[in-house]
C-alpha positions as a printed Julia matrix, in Angstrom:
484×3 Matrix{Float64}:
  89.0   109.27  105.55
  87.64  105.26  106.38
  84.35  104.77  105.12
  82.34  101.33  106.13
  80.0    99.7   103.72
  76.58   98.87  104.82
  73.12   97.53  103.47
  71.82  101.34  104.06
  75.01  103.34  102.29
  75.58  100.21   99.6
  74.21  102.47   96.65
  75.9   105.63   97.79
  79.86  104.01   98.03
  79.31  101.92   94.91
  78.68  104.98   92.91
  81.65  106.61   94.37
  83.79  103.84   93.65
  82.79  104.15   89.88
  83.55  107.6    90.05
  86.93  107.31   91.78
  86.45  109.1    94.98
  86.49  106.25   97.01
  88.51  102.64   96.38
  87.4    99.25   97.84
  90.47   97.78  100.12
  88.64   95.11  101.54
  85.37   94.14  102.03
  83.13   96.46  103.63
  85.88   98.61  104.13
  86.8   101.97  101.76
  89.25  104.58  101.85
  89.82  107.96   99.46
  92.03  107.65   96.74
  95.11  109.49   98.12
  94.73  107.8   101.62
  96.44  104.18  102.81
  95.39  101.5   104.89
  98.43  101.59  107.02
  97.32  104.85  108.57
  93.97  103.16  109.46
  95.41   99.93  110.63
  94.12   99.88  114.56
  90.58  101.17  113.07
  90.4    98.24  110.27
  91.36   95.78  113.13
  88.29   97.15  115.16
  86.25   97.23  112.19
  87.03   93.37  110.92
  86.73   92.6   115.18
  90.07   91.65  115.65
  91.44   91.72  119.38
  94.84   90.79  120.41
  98.63   91.92  120.82
 100.56   93.98  118.71
 104.06   91.82  118.4
 106.91   90.65  116.98
 108.53   93.78  114.56
 105.26   95.71  115.27
 105.76   95.51  118.92
 109.21   96.43  118.91
 108.55   99.91  116.61
 105.22  101.32  118.79
 103.29  103.29  118.18
 105.22  103.4   114.6
 104.45   99.63  114.34
 104.05   99.02  110.52
 107.39   97.84  109.67
 107.82   97.16  105.48
 103.76   98.08  105.61
 102.85   94.56  107.56
 101.13   94.67  111.09
 101.75   91.47  113.12
  99.15   91.14  115.82
  98.87   87.89  117.89
  94.99   87.65  118.28
  91.89   85.85  117.92
  91.97   84.26  114.37
  94.69   82.62  112.38
  94.34   85.11  109.22
  96.79   86.7   106.7
  94.68   89.77  105.12
  96.1    91.51  102.11
  94.22   94.84  101.44
  93.47   95.43   97.24
  95.7    97.89   95.9
  97.37   99.19   98.94
 100.45   97.78  100.77
  99.38   96.54  104.07
  99.28   93.06  105.25
  97.94   92.03  108.36
  99.23   88.48  109.97
  96.9    87.4   113.06
  98.36   84.4   114.95
  95.33   83.02  117.12
  96.54   83.47  120.64
  95.42   79.97  122.3
  94.86   79.4   125.94
  98.62   81.25  126.37
  96.88   84.77  126.36
  96.08   85.11  129.56
  99.95   84.31  130.63
 101.03   87.5   128.85
  98.64   89.95  130.43
 100.79   90.98  132.8
 103.6    92.36  130.36
 101.04   94.35  128.0
 100.29   97.86  127.63
  96.91   98.83  126.13
  96.19  101.12  123.09
  93.77  103.36  121.98
  91.78  100.61  120.23
  89.81   98.67  122.87
  90.64   94.87  122.91
  94.02   95.51  121.56
  97.25   95.48  123.6
 100.84   95.72  122.63
 103.71   93.91  124.44
 106.0    96.21  126.65
 109.59   96.67  124.5
 111.54   94.47  126.51
 109.2    91.63  126.57
 108.88   92.17  123.07
 112.08   91.81  122.76
 112.47   88.69  125.04
 109.33   86.95  123.25
 111.56   86.41  120.03
 114.18   84.0   121.69
 111.36   82.46  123.78
 110.51   78.79  123.07
 106.69   79.16  122.6
 105.08   77.97  119.54
 102.44   81.31  120.38
 105.47   83.53  119.35
 107.49   81.08  116.77
 105.95   81.96  113.36
 107.89   84.78  112.24
 109.07   85.89  109.04
 112.58   85.57  109.04
 113.91   84.84  112.87
 117.68   86.07  112.35
 115.91   89.19  110.59
 113.66   89.63  113.96
 116.98   89.31  116.09
 119.01   91.99  114.15
 116.36   94.47  114.62
 116.11   94.24  117.83
 119.55   95.11  118.42
 119.21   97.92  116.5
 116.22   98.89  118.86
 117.93   98.4   121.52
 120.76  100.59  120.52
 118.7   102.85  119.06
 116.84  103.56  122.86
 120.06  103.06  125.12
 123.3   104.09  122.63
 126.35  102.59  122.55
 126.98   98.94  123.46
 128.4   100.09  126.78
 124.89  102.07  127.58
 123.28   98.55  126.09
 125.15   96.36  128.17
 123.55   98.48  131.84
 120.11   97.84  130.21
 121.28   94.18  129.35
 121.95   93.9   133.41
 118.54   95.59  133.75
 116.9    93.3   131.96
 117.97   89.96  133.44
 115.96   90.69  136.19
 112.94   91.5   134.19
 113.78   88.16  132.22
 113.83   86.07  135.88
 110.75   87.94  137.29
 108.64   86.87  134.04
 110.62   83.22  134.24
 112.5    84.09  130.59
 115.65   83.4   131.44
 116.48   80.97  128.52
 115.12   83.8   126.21
 117.52   86.1   127.78
 120.24   83.75  127.43
 119.42   83.58  123.89
 119.34   86.93  123.33
 122.77   87.71  124.86
 124.34   85.28  122.72
 122.79   86.9   119.54
 124.23   89.84  120.83
 127.67   89.13  121.04
 127.64   87.53  117.53
 126.35   90.71  116.8
 128.89   92.73  118.33
 131.43   90.84  116.49
 130.11   90.79  112.67
 129.59   94.73  113.35
 133.35   95.54  113.7
 133.61   93.77  109.77
 135.22   96.73  107.99
 132.8    96.44  104.97
 129.95   93.77  103.89
 131.7    90.96  102.4
 128.46   89.36  100.58
 127.95   92.8    98.7
 131.49   93.33   97.69
 131.53   90.23   95.98
 128.4    90.75   94.57
 129.75   94.06   93.12
 132.8    92.21   91.84
 130.44   89.77   89.62
 128.19   93.31   88.37
 131.79   94.79   86.81
 133.26   91.39   85.15
 129.63   90.78   83.81
 129.63   94.42   82.52
 133.48   94.27   81.12
 132.07   90.98   79.02
 128.98   93.2    78.03
 129.11   95.27   74.85
 127.38   99.01   75.63
 124.86  100.38   74.37
 125.9   103.72   73.26
 123.57  106.5    72.63
 124.68  109.64   72.17
 122.72  112.82   74.49
 120.53  114.57   71.98
 117.89  117.43   72.38
 116.13  115.77   75.57
 114.59  118.61   77.0
 111.55  116.63   77.39
 112.75  113.95   79.06
 113.69  115.35   82.18
 110.44  115.94   83.4
 109.41  111.96   82.79
 112.21  111.26   84.41
 111.53  112.86   87.46
 108.02  112.02   87.26
 108.77  108.28   86.18
 111.39  108.0    88.95
 109.03  109.44   92.26
 106.15  106.82   90.7
 108.21  104.02   91.35
 108.45  104.87   94.76
 104.86  105.14   94.87
 104.89  109.23   94.28
 101.59  108.58   92.48
 100.05  112.03   90.47
  98.15  111.97   87.24
 100.63  113.11   85.02
  98.88  116.14   84.03
  98.91  117.27   87.69
 102.41  116.51   88.2
 103.15  118.77   85.19
 101.44  121.62   86.69
 103.04  120.86   90.02
 106.24  121.59   88.15
 106.17  124.36   85.77
 103.06  126.27   87.06
 104.01  128.14   90.47
 100.57  129.67   90.66
  99.13  125.87   90.76
  97.76  124.57   94.58
  97.7   120.79   95.56
  97.06  119.11   98.58
  99.58  116.51   98.41
 102.56  119.22   99.8
 105.05  117.02  100.28
 104.6   114.66   97.54
 104.72  116.9    94.55
 107.88  118.54   96.61
 109.43  114.86   95.53
 108.62  115.65   92.33
 109.89  119.13   91.88
 112.98  119.02   94.12
 113.84  115.75   91.72
 113.37  117.99   88.85
 115.79  120.29   89.96
 118.52  117.92   91.01
 117.76  116.6    87.04
 118.34  119.58   85.48
 121.76  120.64   87.35
 122.83  117.11   86.65
 122.46  118.22   82.92
 123.65  121.43   83.16
 126.82  120.63   85.27
 127.26  116.93   85.99
 128.92  115.03   89.56
 132.36  114.81   89.2
 134.15  113.0    91.5
 137.59  111.72   91.35
 138.04  110.43   95.06
 135.53  108.49   97.73
 135.62  111.59   99.93
 134.04  113.75   96.59
 131.98  111.01   96.0
 130.75  110.54   99.68
 129.93  114.71   99.43
 128.12  114.76   96.45
 126.15  111.58   97.4
 124.88  113.39  100.77
 124.88  116.79   99.1
 122.21  115.7    96.31
 119.98  113.78   98.97
 119.68  116.72  101.04
 118.59  118.59   98.31
 116.12  116.33   96.99
 114.47  115.33  100.62
 114.92  118.43  102.43
 111.29  119.02  102.4
 111.51  115.7   104.42
 113.52  116.76  107.14
 111.03  116.33  109.82
 110.38  112.51  109.01
 114.4   111.43  108.24
 117.88  112.52  109.01
 118.3   114.28  105.15
 122.02  114.38  103.75
 123.02  111.78  106.31
 123.66  107.87  106.06
 121.43  105.52  107.86
 121.82  105.24  111.42
 119.63  102.33  111.41
 118.72   99.32  109.47
 116.48   99.33  106.47
 115.39   96.67  104.95
 112.79   95.37  102.17
 110.43   92.27  103.2
 112.77   89.94  104.03
 115.92   92.03  102.86
 118.35   93.38  104.7
 120.75   96.07  102.93
 124.0    97.15  104.36
 124.33   97.55  108.23
 124.82  101.17  109.23
 127.87  101.34  110.55
 129.64   99.12  107.32
 127.89  101.7   104.53
 130.78  103.74  104.31
 133.57  101.07  104.31
 131.06   99.18  101.74
 130.96  102.48   99.61
 134.5   102.97   99.68
 135.27   99.32   98.49
 132.26   99.44   95.74
 133.72  102.87   94.2
 137.15  101.28   93.93
 136.02   98.89   92.08
 133.24  101.48   89.87
 136.88  103.76   89.31
 138.08  100.41   87.33
 135.38  101.23   84.51
 135.85  103.48   81.71
 132.76  103.1    79.42
 129.93  105.52   80.67
 127.02  102.49   80.22
 128.92  100.17   82.38
 129.91  103.39   85.34
 126.4   104.22   85.04
 124.43  100.69   85.13
 127.07   99.52   88.56
 126.45  102.98   90.28
 122.91  102.26   90.16
 123.27   98.4    91.17
 125.87   99.21   93.81
 123.81  102.34   95.46
 120.56  100.78   95.23
 121.95   97.23   96.83
 123.61   99.16   99.65
 120.78  101.6   100.38
 123.13  104.18  101.93
 119.97  106.56  103.34
 116.77  106.2   105.34
 114.89  107.03  102.42
 115.19  107.9    98.88
 117.36  105.17   97.93
 116.14  104.4    94.91
 115.79  107.8    93.7
 119.78  108.83   94.62
 120.99  105.37   92.63
 118.48  106.38   89.63
 119.88  109.96   89.61
 123.65  108.75   90.11
 123.14  106.31   87.38
 122.23  109.23   84.98
 124.45  111.49   85.87
 127.15  108.93   84.75
 125.34  109.24   81.21
 125.93  112.55   81.47
 129.13  112.91   81.81
 129.91  110.5    78.77
 127.72  112.78   76.91
 125.26  110.11   76.34
 121.13  109.97   76.5
 119.51  109.37   80.24
 118.04  105.75   81.23
 114.26  106.16   81.81
 112.32  103.47   83.97
 108.66  104.16   82.59
 105.41  103.33   84.95
 104.68  100.32   82.63
 108.54   98.87   83.24
 108.5    99.22   87.08
 107.35   95.71   87.72
 110.13   94.24   85.88
 112.73   96.6    87.05
 111.55   95.44   90.55
 111.4    92.16   90.02
 115.34   92.09   88.23
 116.28   94.25   91.21
 115.09   91.4    93.95
 116.93   88.73   91.62
 119.7    90.44   91.88
 119.34   90.83   95.75
 117.91   87.72   96.68
 119.73   85.2    94.09
 123.01   87.19   93.04
 121.31   87.29   89.47
 123.22   89.98   87.58
 122.19   89.07   84.0
 118.4    89.7    84.91
 118.88   93.62   86.15
 121.43   94.16   83.51
 119.17   92.89   80.41
 116.29   94.81   82.2
 118.17   98.43   82.48
 119.5    97.56   79.14
 116.04   96.8    78.04
 115.1   100.08   79.38
 117.71  102.32   77.98
 116.95  100.97   74.3
 112.85  101.8    75.19
 113.83  105.38   76.2
 115.93  106.28   73.01
 113.34  105.54   70.87
 111.28  108.14   72.0
 111.87  111.78   69.94
 112.34  113.98   73.12
 112.7   117.53   71.21
 108.53  116.82   70.78
 106.66  118.99   73.31
 105.63  117.88   76.47
 102.5   117.49   75.26
 103.12  115.61   72.48
 105.35  113.11   74.19
 102.72  112.48   77.0
  99.97  112.04   74.44
 102.36  109.73   72.4
 103.42  107.59   75.45
  99.66  107.4    76.84
  98.79  106.11   73.3
 101.38  103.63   72.61
 102.36  102.37   76.55
  99.27  101.89   77.98
  99.47  102.95   81.36
  96.74  100.42   82.42
  99.17   97.75   81.01
  96.39   96.19   78.69
  98.41   96.49   74.81
 101.37   95.37   73.81
 103.11   98.74   73.02
 106.43  100.18   72.06
 107.85  100.11   75.67
 108.05   96.23   75.16
 106.25   94.32   77.59
 102.98   92.37   77.91
 101.04   92.21   81.65
 101.52   88.57   81.58
 103.03   85.77   83.47
 105.08   85.06   80.75
 106.72   88.07   80.14
 107.72   88.88   83.87
 111.28   88.33   83.86
 113.8    89.78   81.7
 115.93   87.42   80.49
 112.98   86.3    78.35
 113.19   89.49   76.0
 116.94   88.93   75.74
 116.23   88.59   72.16
 115.03   91.64   71.45
 118.0    93.8    72.59
 120.58   95.01   69.67
 123.39   92.72   70.77
 124.39   89.61   72.59
 124.41   89.42   76.58
 127.03   86.57   78.04
 124.97   83.85   80.65
């Protein structure tokens, strides 16, 4: 529930913030700890006095207009608002005198003073040569999203062509013929691109990973008694994706069937992941052919995400583009061909350490499912360690930022060494824990030695400072040399 700060309730809210029952996300705006600003985006706009038009990618997906937790509004001010301790970002571009031109094309929302562009017009204005709509985070990315939005609403290419004929009349009515011509030209380019059998750029990146791993001495940590590790693996891999529980609460959710908790689906994320990990340990998945590999991927995703079937298509590859910020992952129609090519490279590796890291990087970069891709990538990485009789690899909470930075370095700059170094470092960290201890002992040991608040230099090996943000800087701490 959203709370607004006033002079009258200032002291009460301050006490609640200190007690942890409220969190401040912006000046005068507070939420309960479990709530996200994304849920209250339109109320926040109204509170801040922002009026205008929901536009760009947000208009294409309205009413689910918070794509990648970013809301685009053509409004009455120029402002970029970041919300503290939350992923929501609101971009507001001042509407200027041209707002009246778009009045006929707007649909009112439930929030007074806030409108959304018609879907058809939202598609066209991406190509409209006007300063009002030219500020896009990534034009090509926005255009690709338009194509996917059209295809998702109108089906295959043939049906989309019927839609384009109808859209042409609307473009003429609104004097947007040039924008329509540009949209059709882009669609033709997309039509040719979508028939590529695989993502050539990603395959080249995977080949670099393979060559780098073959020249990298492996870390060999045999699987010892590690029963306690699997709970922490489930906890950490979900924490990375934003499923944040206090660790004691997560223990109750997993091990106490009588424990009742409010965030049912978030709790099931941890329970289901823990169950999959246990299965991997007792009976690692084996796949000698691509067909077996695809079947294991889909079955694992279904098992892990079945409780979210009302939110996504579980156990099936994605039907629309997914992305992280400006990064677009492999196109839906190229997932299977790219997976096949990547799997063929994977099969040329013999060492479990090399196979595990290659598997994680490949699945993370392809992002074959609508959601759950990070967890799937780490599960299949550890499946390879289990197949080879090796210790599993954990990405602890305090290592999350370094891990994410390394993944982004690979995705954006094809920096292979960064992600290999980061994973190798996390593996070295994992083997230093005595996983034969009780959960309580391991929990307390981790808390004391890792510093969940990131305020100590711990045995996890990182400092929360700019000088330590890059995994390359810690290469000297590893027990082997990595080539550049």
